[in-house]
N, C-alpha and C positions, 0 to 999 in steps of 0.2 A: 148503461149510462152514454147518452148520446155526447159526441165530442163537440166541442165548443168550436164555434166558427172561427176562421183566420182574422176577421174583424174584431171579434171579441177578444182574442188572444192578443192581437196588436194593441187594442186599448189597454188591457191589463197589463201591457209591458210598458207602457209610458205614463198613463194616468196617475198611477200611485204617485209617481215622481215629479208630478207637474207642480213647481215650485210657486208659492205665494209671492215670491219676490218678481214675477212677472208684472206684478200690478206698478213696480217702480218704473217700468217701460211706458206705461201710460202716463205717469208724472212727467217723464221726459217728453213726450209727445205732446201733452198738455203745456207743458212750459215751450216748446217751440211754437205751437200755435199762437199762444199769447204773444210769443216775442214779434211774430209775424203780423198779427194783429195790431200791435202797438206800433210796428214800423209803417203801417200804413197812414198812421197819423202824424208820426215824427220824422219820418224819412220819406215819405211821399211815395211809398212803393204800392204796388197794385194789391187792393184787398182781397182778390180772388184767393191768392195763395193761403192766405189765413183761413179763408172758408172751407178750401178743399183739405188743408190740415185738420180742421175742426171734424168733418165728416170722417176722415181716415181714423181720426183719435177716437173718436165716438164707436166705431166699427171695432178697433181693437179692444177698446173696453169692454163692449158686449161680448166679444170672443172669449176675451180672459175670463170674464165674469161667469159665461155659461159653462165654460171647460171646468173651471175650479167649483163652481156649484156641483156639476156633475160628479166631480171627484169626492167633494164631501157627502155625498148621497151613496156612492158607492165604497169609498175608503175613508170611513170615518175616522179609524184609528190614525192614518197618516196625518189627516188634516189636524186633529187633537196633538198629535206629536208636534207638528210645527208651531200651533199655538201655544205649546208649554215649552217650545225651545227659547233659550235665554236670548237668542240674537234673532230668529226668524220670527218672533212673535212681533217685532219692530215693524214688519212689513205688511201687517195685516191693515193697519190704518190707513196704507198707501192707497187702498181702495177708497176710503172716504174721503181723503185728500184729492183723489182723481175726481170724485163728484163735485168737491170744492172749486177744483181748476175748470171744470167745464161749465159750473155755473157762470164764472167770470167770462169764459169764452163764448157762451151763448147770449150774454147780456145784449150783444147787438143783433142777436136773431129774434129772440122771443124772451120778454121778460117773463112771462108765466112760466116757461120750461126753466129758465136760470132760477126763479124763485123756488120752484119745487126740488131742482138738484140741490140748491143751496140748504133748504130746510133738511133734506135728507142727509147731506154731507156733514152738516154742521152737528146735526143731532148724534148721528153714527159716530163721529170722530170724538165728541164729548163722552159718549158710552166707552170708545175704546181706550180713551186716556185714562177714564178712572179705573178701568179694569187694568191696563197695563200699569199705573203708577201703585195699584193695590196690591199686585203681584210683586213689584219692585220693594215695596215697604215690608211686605210679609213673606219674604222670600225665602227659601231654604235650599237654592241651587243656584242664584247669581253669584259670580265671582268677579272680580276686578278685571279678569281676562277677557269677559263677555262684554264688556262696555265697550262700544265702538261708536262712531259717529251716526250710525242707524239709528240709535236712540234717541236721536233728535225727532225722527218721524212721528211717533206717538204722540209727543207731549208738545214740541215747539211747532209741530204743524198747525196748531191752534192758531197760529199768527196769520195763516192765510185766509181766514174767515171773513176779516173786516172789508176785504177787496170787493166783494160782491154784496157783503151784509150791509155795509153802508147804502149801496144803491138801492136796496130793498127797503131801507127804512129802519133797519135794526141797528140803531147807533149804540144804545147802552150794552146789547148783546155783542156788538162788534168790539167794543172796549173789554169787555169781559174776556173774550177770546185772545185779543191783543194782549192782556195782561197775562194771561196763562203762558203763552208763547214766549213771550219777551222775558219773563222773570225765569222760568226754567230754562230757557236757552242759556242764560247765565251759570244757572247751577250745573247743568248737565256739561257745558263747555269746561267747566273747572275740573268735573269728573274725568272728562274723555282726555285733557291734557295731562293731568294726574297720571292717567293710564299709559300715556303714549311716552311720557317723560321717564317714569319711574319704574316701568314694569315692561315686560316682554313686549317687543314691536308688533303691529298688527301683521297677521299672516297675509300673504300675497294675496289672496283671494278678496280679503277685505280692505286691501290699501285704497282702491278707489273710492270708498266710502268717506275717505278724507275730503272730498270735494263737498261733501254734505254740509260742511261747516260754511260754506260760502252761503247757503240758502236762508238761514236765520235773519242775519242782517239785511240781506238783499231783498227778502219777502217782507221782513219788518219794515223796511223804508218805504216800500211801496203801499203797505197797508197803513202806516202812519200818514202818508199823505192823504188817502182817503180820509181818514178821521180828522185830519187837519185842514180840510178843504182845500186840499191840494197845493198848500204853502210848503216851501222847502225850508226849514228854519234851522237852527244849529242842531238840534237833536236829530232831523233828519240826515243833515250832513254826516254826523256822527255815525249813523246808521250805514249811510252809503261808503263812507271811506273804510269802515271796518270790513265791509265786504270786499272793496277793493284790494284793501291789503292782503286778505285771505287768498284772494285769486291771484295776486301777483306772488304769494309765497309759495303757492301750489304750482304756479306755472315755471318757477324757477327750478323744480323737480320734476320737470317734463321727461328728462331722460329716463329717470327710476320709473315713472309710470309707462313709458312706451315698452318697456321690457317685460310687463305682467302678460301672461297668456289671457286669452278671452275667458271671462266669467260673466254670468248675469249681471253680477256685481257692478260691471262696467257702466251700467245704466245711471250709476250714480253721478256720472260725470254730468249727464244732460240736464236735469232739471234745475240745478244749481247754477250751471252757466246759462240757462235760458233766465232765471230770476235775476242774475246780474245783468244781462242783455237789457231786460225791461227797466230795471232800476236806472239803468245807464242812460236809456232812452228820455226817461222820465226827467233826469238831471238836465239832458239837452234842453227839452221843452222848456223847463222852468228857467234856466239860466242862460241859454244862448252862447254858452262858452262853446268855441270850437274843439275844444279837448274832447268834450262830451260826445260831439257830433263825431268825432273820428273814432271815439271809443264805442259808439254805438254800432256803426258800421262794422268795426273789427269784431265785436261780441256777437252780432248777428250772424256774421260769415262763420264764426268759430263754432257756434252752437248748432248751425245748420249742417256744417261738416260733420260734426260729431255724431249727431243724431242719423245722419244717412249712413255713417260708418257702422253704427250700432245696429241699426236695421240690417245692413248687409250680414254682419257678422252673427246676429242672431238668427236671421234666417238659416245661415248655413249650419249653426248649430242645432237648429231645430230639426231641419232635414237630416242630418248625421246621427241624430239621437243623443248627442253629447251632454243635452240640457236636462234629459230625463234619466238621470242615474242617481243611485243612492248618495247621499251627501255624507 
């Protein structure tokens, strides 16, 4: 029998353990892209930064998608194991969310491309939502310890769809997705707080996912503005200030988070902070309150620093192989 080449041996060493959670990094990069695109309008910054970030994010998504597709062809059992895992299953819809986010980011580049990405992303995300919720309802393996803020991704992620959906004329469909995301955010938030308060604390590896709780009200605020013709009314304020409070709550625990060693779950910091930055810039544009101008600058600087830090740490972890180990 011929010996396997060194390249094949190397691939077989890391590819089976290439985690689906890598798609969360695309969400973070997309969020940073949208934050800088927004800043070009709200803060007068150069639009070239947002364009470069868009190209970089698209390349990262393409690379991760191709790698995971290759894994699904060669190591089908490992992919199925992830899909049947009570926590990891929540990260499969991160791919469809990435498509929806890129649909927003490409609105300024190509309406046709944005439309195609939105159709693919919204359709796929709805299918994944139905699949995940079916598993939750007819479960035989889910326990309260499996409930984490990552559960927001498959269901509450629907709340992203209206941002580009309205722009493409899908008004009723956008309300449909918004209703799913908003109502089940309240349901899942109750379940998550029940788990956090009355059961075992989250393991260190999953502590960064607490930042995901910022995203539903922050993105909900942005989506609602699209559905409400850009007007900041009382309901919009409720959503924004809910996001602001959760952000303040988590930042008071910064020393605790700073002691956590690096895991891929650190990318859970990025997209929620970007969502809050975008929402804050929208508040500045609508109210012209100097407080929101200050918060816009602070939030943009923070999310930019966080994503740069995550890119550095992720690159080091990839090179060392620490990310490609059995979980």
